[in-house]
Residue, then its C-alpha position, 0 to 999 in steps of 0.5 A: m573928610l570933614l562932614q563926611d561922618a555923622r560924628d563930624y556933625q555931632i561935634l559941630f552941633l555940640s560946639l555951637f550949642l556951647i558957644l551959644g549957651l555961653g553968649t546967650r545964657d548966664w552960664t558961670v562956665r569957666p574956660e580952663f574948665i572946658a579945656v581941662t575936659i576936653a584934654t582929659c577925655l582925649t588923653a585918656q581915649w588915646a592912653m586906653s586906645a593904645l593899651q588896648e591895641w598893645w594887648q590885642r597885638r600880644n594876643s594876636q602874636r600869641s595866637l600865631t605861634s600856637q597856630t604854627t603847623q608841622t610843615e612850619i607854615s603858619t596862618p596869617s593872624t587876625p588883624v588887630k582892631k584899631q579901636g578908638r584911634s579916632l578921637r571923635s567919640a572922645l571929643i563928643t564925650s568932652l563936649g556933652l560933659c561941658l554942656l551938662l556938668r557943672a562944678d567948682h573944681a577943674s579936678t572934678m571935671a577931670l574926674a568925670s572926663s577920665l571915669a567917662v572914657l574908662s567906662k568905654f573900656v572897662f564896662q564892655v561885653q565882647g567889645k560893646h560898652f553898655f554905658n553911655p560914656a558922658n552920662f556915666g561920668i556925670i553920674a560917677v561924680l554926682m555919687l563921688t563928690q560933693d562938688a558936682w551938679v547938673s542944671p537942667g533948667q540951664w537953657g530956660d524954656e524959650w521955644w526957639y532952643g527946642l527947634l534948634f536942638l530938634g533940627a540939629g539933632g534930626l539931622v544927626l539921626q538921619r545920617v545915623g539911623r537911630w531916630d526911632t530911639s529918641a521918638a519913642f522916649l519923647g513920645t512916652y515921656a510926652g504921653l505920660e506928662a500929658y496925662r498927668n497934666f490932665w489929671l491934675g487939672w493944670t494948664w497946658d502952658v505947665y505941660w509945655h513948660r515942662l517938655m520945652s527943657g534944652s537938657l531934656l532935648l540935648f538928652a534925647l537926641f544926642m545922649i539917649t541915641d548912642p548907636r554904640s551902647i544902645p540895643n542894636a535891634r530896633i524892637g529892643r531900642l523901642v522897649w528900652s527908650v519906653a522904659i527909660a521914659a517911664v522910669t524918668f517919669v516916676l523919678r521926676n514927679q513921685f521922688f521930685i529928682s531933677t536930673a531924673v533922665f540921667w539917673a534912669l539912663f545909668a540905671l537901665a543901661p545894663l539892660t542892653l545887654l539882655i535886650d541884645l540877647i532877646w532881640s538879636a541884630p547886627r551891632f552898630t559900627w562906623s565904617w567907610p568905603a575905601p578912600e579911592s571910591g569917592e562914595p559918601i562916608s556913612p555909618t552901617a550896621v555890621e557884625v563885628 
């Protein structure tokens, strides 16, 4: 049912942000690029999910055959997981790409979309992918083409954008239960920037200018909090978020990389696997009550 899944809220808010950006900012985003991005993500998700389910069904049938007993009574096979059947995740990825990535050609957006979705199926261990799909697509086309760029300052530094992002992001994080990740990242990064601002003797308006970035808040509230690709344990998420904030600070202020947050997340994403080994916890998955129960749908962390 609509808005009973936390991803529905994320889709709603990201769509509204895209409309808001197109309507209030001087964005040169062509409608056909948005259509190509969304269509490519949805198509790639459907195709890869169908391929994965076919492969699981084939392995399940082989397992059933091998487990046939001498009395010709076979044990029931494990049901095939219909991973990715819902296209919500792919739609979220496409909206993230539309909000953050810019290109001169539609083919570049299609490439970013394809690689973003493909990363979920290729770069995974025991069914868990560790790259954020939208972030992977962005970094991939930045490295592979000369046609793509990210504009961190596209939202300007108007305070009401920040309040809007914080309110919407807070609602999603409250339902998903990953507010600690955003808090650790923003708290660490804000603290490092405050120390640098004080050390250099700058006025505090410079400090707030660096923090009140729409792209930074979108990253902190909607990208770094992806529950399916971040560490499972809370202590692991805190350590991971602090590390990303520290790397972002160094890349931005020592190497003057304006897209530092995206590179930091990409570089540290594989550490999720090591952190999950050090701090074991149930893996997050989307689950729902039985349709006839009438209970609200909410995400839970369960062993899968």
